[in-house]
C-alpha positions as CSV (number, residue, x, y, z in Angstrom):
1,X,-4.4,-9.2,-17.2
2,X,-5.4,-11.0,-14.0
3,X,-3.7,-9.7,-10.9
4,X,-3.8,-11.2,-7.4
5,X,-3.5,-8.6,-4.7
6,X,-2.2,-8.9,-1.1
7,X,-1.8,-6.3,1.6
8,X,0.9,-5.8,4.3
9,X,1.3,-3.4,7.2
10,X,4.8,-2.0,7.2
11,X,4.7,0.3,10.3
12,X,2.4,2.3,12.5
13,X,2.7,5.5,14.4
14,X,1.1,5.6,17.8
15,X,0.7,8.1,20.5
16,X,-1.4,9.1,23.6
17,X,-4.6,10.9,22.9
18,X,-6.6,12.3,25.9
19,X,-7.0,9.3,28.3
20,X,-6.2,6.7,25.6
21,X,-2.7,5.2,25.5
22,X,-0.9,3.9,22.4
23,X,-3.5,5.1,19.9
24,X,-2.7,4.2,16.2
25,X,-2.4,7.5,14.5
26,X,-0.9,6.5,11.1
27,X,-0.4,3.3,9.3
28,X,2.1,2.6,6.5
29,X,1.1,-0.2,4.2
30,X,1.8,-1.9,0.9
31,X,-0.5,-3.4,-1.6
32,X,1.2,-6.0,-3.7
33,X,0.0,-7.2,-7.1
34,X,1.2,-10.4,-8.8
35,X,0.2,-11.4,-12.3
36,X,-0.1,-15.0,-13.8
37,X,3.6,-15.0,-14.8
38,X,4.8,-14.0,-11.3
39,X,5.5,-10.3,-12.1
40,X,5.1,-8.1,-9.1
41,X,4.1,-4.5,-8.6
42,X,3.9,-2.7,-5.3
43,X,2.2,0.5,-4.0
44,X,3.3,2.0,-0.7
45,X,0.8,4.2,1.1
46,X,0.2,5.9,4.5
47,X,-3.2,6.4,6.1
48,X,-3.7,8.8,9.0
49,X,-6.4,8.1,11.6
50,X,-8.0,10.3,14.2
51,X,-8.4,9.0,17.8
52,X,-11.3,6.6,18.1
53,X,-14.2,7.1,20.5
54,X,-13.2,5.4,23.8
55,X,-15.9,2.7,23.3
56,X,-14.3,1.7,20.0
57,X,-10.7,1.8,21.2
58,X,-8.7,-1.4,20.9
59,X,-5.6,-1.6,23.1
60,X,-2.4,-1.6,21.0
61,X,-1.2,-5.0,22.3
62,X,-4.6,-6.5,21.2
63,X,-4.3,-5.4,17.6
64,X,-3.6,-7.8,14.8
65,X,-2.8,-7.2,11.1
66,X,-6.2,-8.2,9.8
67,X,-7.9,-5.6,12.0
68,X,-5.5,-2.8,11.1
69,X,-5.7,-3.7,7.4
70,X,-9.5,-3.5,7.7
71,X,-9.1,0.1,8.9
72,X,-6.9,0.9,5.9
73,X,-9.0,-0.9,3.4
74,X,-12.1,1.0,4.5
75,X,-10.2,4.2,3.4
76,X,-8.6,2.9,0.2
77,X,-11.8,2.6,-1.8
78,X,-13.3,3.9,-5.1
79,X,-11.0,6.2,-7.1
80,X,-8.2,5.9,-4.5
81,X,-8.1,2.1,-4.9
82,X,-8.4,2.4,-8.6
83,X,-5.3,4.7,-8.6
84,X,-3.4,2.2,-6.4
85,X,-4.3,-0.7,-8.7
86,X,-3.3,1.3,-11.8
87,X,0.1,2.1,-10.4
88,X,0.7,-1.6,-9.6
89,X,-0.4,-2.5,-13.2
90,X,2.0,0.1,-14.6
91,X,4.9,-1.5,-12.7
92,X,3.9,-4.9,-14.0
93,X,3.6,-3.6,-17.5
94,X,7.0,-2.0,-17.3
95,X,8.5,-5.4,-16.3
96,X,6.8,-7.1,-19.2
97,X,7.6,-4.4,-21.7
98,X,10.8,-2.7,-20.5
99,X,11.9,0.6,-22.1
100,X,15.6,0.6,-22.9
101,X,17.6,3.8,-23.3
102,X,20.1,3.7,-26.2
103,X,23.3,5.7,-25.6
104,X,24.6,8.0,-28.4
105,X,27.4,5.6,-29.3
106,X,24.9,2.8,-29.9
107,X,22.5,4.8,-32.1
108,X,22.1,3.5,-35.7
109,X,23.7,6.6,-37.1
110,X,26.7,6.6,-34.8
């Protein structure tokens, strides 16, 4: 099954650390997968960050989604990314092959 993935930042937590103002400390994100038939699965995650070295600090009002996604994607790698993709695939599979619960009154022997 071919799945196309996209990412989205849903929120950030920021705070002051030492002399740095509005440091991004936590990012909430979603990875969305869409198959060829338009079925969608989604994984929501949160990634914590420590304060950057002052020389690498980017002021909050200069951030853009691509930059922050890059920070997240640098952490969501290897087995973690595999886990995320598997959860998305399970959601898509559940859409394609739904499991239906049959109540007692609708059982063949009822």
